[in-house]
N, C-alpha and C positions, 0 to 999 in steps of 0.2 A: 086606916090603921092614917100616919101624917109618921109622909116620906123628907127623912131630912137629911142633909149632905154636910157636915163636920168635915172643914178642909182641912189639910194637916202634914206641913214643907216637914221633910227633913231636917231632925233635931228637933221638932217642934216636938212639948210635950203627949204623952202618949195618950190617945184620944180616947182608950179602954181604961184609961182611967177613973171616964165617969161613967160605965157598963156599973147598971142595979144592975137588981138579980131580975126585975120583971120588968128589961129594956133589951131590946132584939137589937142587934147591929149586925157589918157586915163591913168587913174591909173589902178594899177598890185595891189595885194597882192602877195608872193608866203612867200612861207612855205619850208624850208631843209635847205643842207647849200648854202648857199646863187650863191656863182662857179659856182655851179652842178645849180641849182634853173635858172640862165641870161643866163643859153650854154644852156641851157632846151631852156627856153623862147623864144630867141634868135630864134633856129630854126624854131620853132616851128610859132613864129609868123612871118616868111622873112625876119628882122630885118634887114636892112644893115647899120644901124654906132650905136654903143654903147658908153654914154659919160659915168665918171663914174668918180670921186678924189678915193686917194689914201693917203694915210696921209706921205709916207716917212720913211718911218720906215726903219730902218737894221742895220744889225746885230744880234745880242742876242733875240732882241726886233722881228725883222722881226721875224727869227727861232721860238719863242715858239707862239709868235699867226696867225701867216699866211697870208696869203697875198689873199685877195678879186682878188682881181685889179690883179694879175700876173694871180692867178689859168685864172680867164674870159680872161687874153691877150692871155695867150697862150691857150687855148682852143675853141676860139668863130671864129665862121663861116663868121664875120665879121669885120671889122676892130675896133679896141678900141682906145677913148680920153683920154688917162689919164689929168686929174686934178693936179695938189701936192699944199694941202693946206704951203698959206702964215707961213713962221713958227711964228708970232705972233699968230695965229685963234690955230695952234696945243699948246703954250706953257699952252693956255685962253682953252681948250680945258682939257685938266690932271690934 
């Protein structure tokens, strides 16, 4: 069985909408630094792939706010698939 970690932040679309009858999924609530907690969870649960969104921030904004996706990509024990939100979705969120 392949284990995939789908990371969704507060306010993200509900990941259960991806649920199909033949797909098993679990919900986990992690507390702490998001990047560190995701990496520790992936190690502890032997996750095969992490899927997460990225805002695609650059420059000063990224420097000041940090990047959870970057921290996970650099430290994860497994492959990480990042998906950038479309520019229209980013404008609506700000």
